[in-house]
N, C-alpha and C positions, 0 to 999 in steps of 0.2 A: 441664357445670356447670349446675345448675338456676338459672333466672333468674326474677325477679318480672315478671309481666305485669300492670301496673297499668292503671287506667282511662284512656280517652281518649288524649291525645297520647303518654303513656308507653307505651301498647300499640304505637304505630306506630313510635316512634323508639328504644324500648328504653332511654331515659334513666332514671336512678335518681332517686328523690325525695329531695331534700335539704331538710330542714325544721328550722330552728332555733327556731321559735316554739313556744309551749306549747299543750297540747291540753286539751280538756274543755269541755263546755257550761257557760255561766255560770249560776250559781244564786244570784243576788245576794241575793234575799230570805232564803233559808235561811241562807246564809253570814253575812249581816248579823246575823241573830238569834243565831247561834253566837258571833260576835265580841262582840256586845253582852253576852251572858251571861258571856263570859270576863273582861270588864272590870267586872262588877258589884261593888259593895261586898259583902264577905263571900263572894266568889267562890272561896275556897279556894286551892289550890295555884297556879292560873293567876294569880289576882289577886296572890298573894304574889310570884310570879315577876316580874310587872310592877313591883311595888313594891321589888324587890331583896331580899326576905326569903329567908333561908336555906332550903334544901330540908329536908324531913323525913327524907330518907335519910341514913344515916350509915355510911361504910365500916368503922367500928369496931364497928358493931352491924348486920351484914348481915341482910337479910330474904329469905326464900326464897319464890318464887311458882311455882305449878304451872300449866302451860298444856296444854289439850287441843286436838288437831287431828284432821282427817280425812285428813291427808297420808299417802300411801303411796308406796313405791318411791322414784323419783328425787326427788320433791317432799319426802318425809320426810327423806331423807338431806341434801338441801340445807338444809332448815330446821334440822336437828339440828347440822349443821356451823356454822351461824351462831349458834346458841345457845351452843355451846362457845366460839366466838370472843368473843361478848359477855361470857360469864362470866369469861373470862381477861383481858378488857380493861375496857370501860366498866362492866360489872357489878362488877368488883373495885374500881374507882375510886369507885363511887357506893354500894356496899353492897347489891347486888342479885344474887341467885343464881336462875337460871331452870332449871326442869326441865320436860320436855315428854313427852307420850305421844300416840300415835295411837289413836283409839277406833274405827277401822275406816273406814267410808264416811261420807258426808254424813248420811244418815238414821240411821246408828248413833250418831253423835255427837249429833245433835239429840235422839234418844230418851234417851240417857244423861244429857244435861244437863237435859232436862225432868224426868226422874225424880228427879235429884239436887235440883233446885230445889224440888220438891214434897216432898222428904225421904221418898220412898217406901221401904218396907221392902226391904232388899237393895240399895238404890242406894248409890253412893259419895258421899262428901262433894263439894260443889261445888268445881270447880277455881277458881283465882284468875282465870283468863281462858280463853276458849274461842273457837274459830272458829264463826261463825254467819252465816246469812243473816238478813235483816231480819224475816222472818215468825217464825222461832224466837226471835229476840231480843225481839220484841214480846210473845210469850207469856211468856218469862222476866221481862221487864220488868213485865208485869201481875201477877206474883207478888212484885214489889218487890225483885228480886234483881240488878238491873243498875245499875252505877255510871254517872253522867254524867261524861264525861271532858273536857268543854269547859273546865272550870275548871283543868285541868292543863296546858293549852297556852296560850301567849301569842297575841295577835293575829297577830304575825309568823310564828309557827310554823304556825298554821292556814292562813295565806295561802299557804304553800308547797305545799299539797296541791291536786290537781285539784278544782275546785269541785263538780262533780257527784258525785265520790266522797265528799266531806264531806257533801253534801246527803243522800245515801243513809243516812248514819249518824244523821241527825236523824229517827228513826223516829216521833216524836210530833209533829213539826212545830212544836216550841216552842223551837228554838234549842239543844237539847241535842245531845250527841254520844255515842251509845250503841253504835255499831258503828264501830270504828276500821279504816279501809281499809289493807290490806297488799299486795294483789295483785289485778289485775283482768283481765278478758277480755271479749270481745264475740263476735259471729258474723261469719264471712267466707264467701265462696263459694270452695270448694276444687275444683279442676278437674284431671282427668287430661288433661294437655296433649297427651300422646302420641296418645291416641285421638281427642281433640278435633281435632287438626291434620288427621288423615285425613278426618274429616267436614267440616271447614272448607274444605279444599282441594277437595273434591268439590262443595260446595254454595255456597261463597262466604260462609258464615257468619263472623261476627266476634265476638270476645270483648266488644267494646263493646255488643253487643246484650244481654249478660247483666247490664248495669248496672241494668236495671229488672225488676221482677217480671213485668210483662206480656211483656217481651222473653224472659225465661227460658221462659215458657209457649210463646211462638211458636217459639223455637228447639227446644224439646222436641218439639213436633208435627213440625217439619221433620226432626228426627233419627229419630223413629219412622217417618215415611214413607220416609226414605232407607234405613233398615235393612230395612223391609218390602219395598221394591222390589228388594232384593238376592236375594230368593227369589220370583220372579214366579209360580212354580207353587204357592206357599202364600200365602193371603190372611190378613192380620191377625197376622203374626208379627213385627211391628216391635218394637224394644227400647226400654225406658224410658231417659230421659236424666238425670233430676234427682230428688233427694229432699231431705227435711229431717229433721234430728235432733230438734228441739224445736218441737212444734206450738203450745204455749202462747205461745212467743216470737213466732211468726208472727202469731197472732191478736191479741196485745196490741200489738206494735209496728206491725204492718200497719194496724190500726185507727187507731192514733195518727198514723201517716203521713197518713192521710186525714181527720184532724181530729176523731176520736172516741176516747174512752177506754172500752174495754170495762168497766173498773173505774174509775168516776168517784168518787174518794175525797176526802172533805172531813171533816177532823177525826176520822179513823179510821172514818167511816161510808161505806159503799160503795153507790153507786147504779149499776145496770147501764145502759150506753149501747150497745145493740145496734142501731145504725142499720142499717136494712134495706139501703140502697144500698151501704154500706160492707161489711157482711157478705156481700152478694152478690158484690162484687168479690173478696173473700177466697176465697169459694167457687169462683168462676170460675177462679181462679188456683191452686187446689189440688185440690179435689174433681173438677172437670171433667177436667183432664188426668190425674188418677189413674184414673178409671173408663175412660178411653180408652187407658190403657196408656202414656202419655207420661211419667208420673212413677211411682215405686214407693217402697215402704217395707219392702224386704226386709232381714232381719238385725236385730240389736239396734241397731246404728248403721249409718248409711249408708256409712261407710267400708268395712264388710264387703262391700257390694255393689260398691264400686269395686275391691276386692281381687280379686273374681271376674270383673271386666269387665262386670257387670250394670248399672252406672251410670257415667256420665261425670263427673258433678259433684254436689255437694250443699252445702247451707248447714249449717255446724256451728260449734261453739265454736272460737274462735281458739286456745284452749289445747289443743284436741284435735288440732291439725294435726300434732303430733309422731307421731300414729298413722296419718297418711295413708300408704297403702302405696307402696312403691318398686317393686313388681312386681305384675303381674296374673297370676293363676294360673287358667287356664281349666279345666284338668283335670290329671291326673297327668302327662301328657306334654306339656302346652302351657303355657308361661309366657313373659313378656317384661317388660323393665324399662319403667317409665313415669316421666314428669317431672311435677312439680307446678307449677301456676299458681294464684295466689291473687288474688281480686278483693274489693273492698269489698262489704259486705252490700247486696244489691239493694234498691231503693226503688220504690214505685209511681210510674208515670210522672208523675202530677199530685200526688204526695204530697211531704211534707216529710221529709227523711231522718231516720230514727229506728231504732236498733238496740238490742238488749238490753245492758244493763250488768250484767255478771256477775262473780262472785268474792266469796267470803265475807270478812268482816272479823273482827277480834277484839272480843269483848264481855268487859268486865271485871266480875267479880262484885262487887256492893256489899259492902264490908267496912269496913276502917279506912283512914285516910288514907295510912298508910305502905305498906300492901299495894297500894292502888290506884296510888299514886305510883310504886311499883316496877314494876308492870305497864306503866304509861305510859312510864317510862324505857326499858324494853326496846323497846316498840313504836315510840317515836320513833327510837331507834337503828336498829332493824330496817328502818324506812322511809326512812332516809337514803339518798342517791343511790347510793353505792357498794354498800352491802349489798343494798338493794332491787333494784338493777339485776341484780346477780349472781344473787339468788334467783329473780327473774322469768324470766331467761333459762333457768335450770336447770329451773324448774317449768312453763314454757310461758305465763306470765302477762306482763303489762306493769306497770311500776312505777307508784306512786301519787302521786309528787311531780312538779310541773311541770318542774323542771330535769332530771329523769331520763326523762320521757316524750317523748323526741325520737328520731328515726331515727338521727341521728349518734351519740348516746350509746349506744344499744343495739347498733348495728352494731359500733362500736369495742370495746365491752365483750365482745361475743360472741367476739371473736378471742382473748380470754384466758380464757374459760370452758371448762374441759375437758369435752368431750362435748356441746357446744352443738349443738342440732338444726339441721341444714340446712333442714328444713321450717319451723322457727320463723323463720329469717331470711327465707326466701322469702315467708312469710305476713305478716311484720312490717309492710311498708308498707300492705298492705290493712287490717290491724288498726288502724293509726294513722289511716288515711283514714276508717275507719268511726267511730272515737271522735271525731275532729275534726268529722265531719258531724253528730253528735248521738247520744247514747245515753240510755237511760231504764230505770228500774226502778220499778214502781209501789210506793207506800208500803204497809205492812202494814195489814190490816183484818180484822175478825172473819170467820172462814170463808175467809180468803185462801188458805191451803194447800189446802183442799178444793176451792175454786173453780178454782184453777190446775190441779188434777188433772183436773177436768172438761174444761177447755180442752185439756189435753194429749191426751185420747183422743176427744173428741166428734166432731171432723172426720176425724181419721185413721182411727179404727176403722170409721166408716161408709164411707169411701172404699175401704178395703181389702176390706170385706165386699161392697160393691157391685161392685167390680172382679172379685171371685171369681164373683159371680153373672153378670156379663157373659161371662166366660170359659166358664162352664158352658153358657150359652145358645149360644155359638158352637160349642162341642163338640156341642151338640144339633142343629146344623144351621142356626142363624141366621147371617146375615151380620154382620160387625162393626157395621155401621150399624144394623141391626135390633136387635141385642143391646143396644147402648148407649143407643138413643133414649129408652126410658122413664126413664132416670136423668138426662136432660138437661132434663126438664120443670121449670118454675118451682115446681110443686106439691111436688116433692121437696125443693127448697131450703126452701120455706116450712115444711114439716113439720119438717125438721131444725132450723130456727131456733127454732120453737116448743118443740121438745124441749130444745134447748140452753138457752133462757131458763128453762124449768121446772127443769132440772137445776142451773143456777147459783143460782137462787133458793133451792132446797132446800139447797144446800151452804152458803149464807150465812145461813140461818135460825137 
C-alpha cells in the first residue's frame, strides 16, 4: 500500500494528518472590498438577493448558456457528467440549460477567446463563460467583455470560499470578482520512494532534509557523489537527483519567500524587484547544482525522467501527480515497481512559506443580467461541497470552498469516486499542507504573459546549455572540477542577471 510520508513527526511515526480546520491564506483587504461591493446600493442581483428580491431566472422561460473549457480526458468527462446532472436538477428547477465544449489546451482556449472578444474574422461568437487564468481574463476585461460577478453573490456566499481563491478573482484590485474559482492546485515535492530508500539507507539521508530548498541542493550533491562512487574507475558519472517542472514558479515564489516580489505590482503597473542577494540564492540553488550535474531538466516533464530512473524526485503541480509513474523502465529488459512519497513544497531555510496558487477559474462574458445570473447559478452549484469535491478528485484538483477543503472530506469522498487516483490520495496531505502554509499568484499586469515566459526559460535554458558545455569539456580531457569552475564565478551570475533584467524590461515595454 502506498503511504504518505509527510513532514517532520509524520515522517517518523507514520501518523496520518487529521485536519478539520479550513485552509487558505487570509486576504482580508481584498475580500472586504468584494463584500462591500456586493452590498452596495444598486449592486444588481447580489443586492437583490440580500433584499429578498426574486431571481431574474424563470423555469418557465429557461435560458441557455455556453461554456468553453480546456478540459480533456478524465477532466472533461467529469465536468460533462456534472453539467448533465445540473441540467436535470438545479438547472431545470431554476430555468438554466448549460452546454459545454473543450477548445483544446490552455493556450488554445486563450487564443480562441481573445479572437472572439476582438470579433476577428473567422472567430466564433463569445461563449457565455470560459475557463481562464487571470492574465487572459485581464486582456478580455480590457476589451470591456468581462462581467463583474460580485453582485450576484451574497456576503454569506462569498465567505464560503477560500479567501485567497476569491482574492485572485479580483484582477483589478477594486473589489470586483471577475474570475470565479472552481478548482485549484499548487506544487508539491514528488519522490520515488523506492529508489530514495536505497540511497537513504546507505547515506543516512532523511526526507526531512527535503523540506527546505537548500536541503534539496545538499541532498542532491550527496546523491551525485554516492552514485559517482559506485563506479570508482569512472570519474564524474554521478546521477542527478532533482528537477523542476515550472521555473517561473520557482523564481516568483522563491523570491517572495525571501521578501521580494520579482513583479512588484501596484494598480496594474509592474516594477521589477530583482534583489541581487535574493536572485543569487535562487541561482545557487538551481543553476549551480544544474551545471554540476546534481539536478537535471531532461524530458518535457520531470516525471519522464523519473519513469526512466534518471531522477529521484521533482517539484511539480499537485494536479499532475496522477501521472507520477508506478514503474521505472531502465531499458527493454529492466523495469521495477516504485512507490510514491509526497512532501509539501520546499521553502528557503530563512524564508516565509510561499507556493504557487494554480488552476483557472471561470470568466463570465458581459451580456445581460439573465445570462450572467444563469452562469453564476451553475458556478455556485458546481462549487458546492458535494459536486466540487467529486470533480476535484476526478480531475486532480482541490475544491474551492472552505468546508470542502479538508483532508477528512476528500479522503472520505475518494472512497466513493470511481477510478480515484491512488497517487492523488498519497499527494493530498502534502497539497493541503502547502496551501495552508501560504500560496500566491501575482496579479495581472501589462506584459505579464511575456514576462513570465522570460522567467520560464532564462535560468533553465542557461543552466542546460552550460551543463552541456561542462560535459563537453570533460569529454575533452578536463577534470569535472576544472570543467565546471568557470561557471561558478560571480561574474557569470552578474552577467545573467543583467541579461534577465533587460529581457524582462523589454517584455514589459
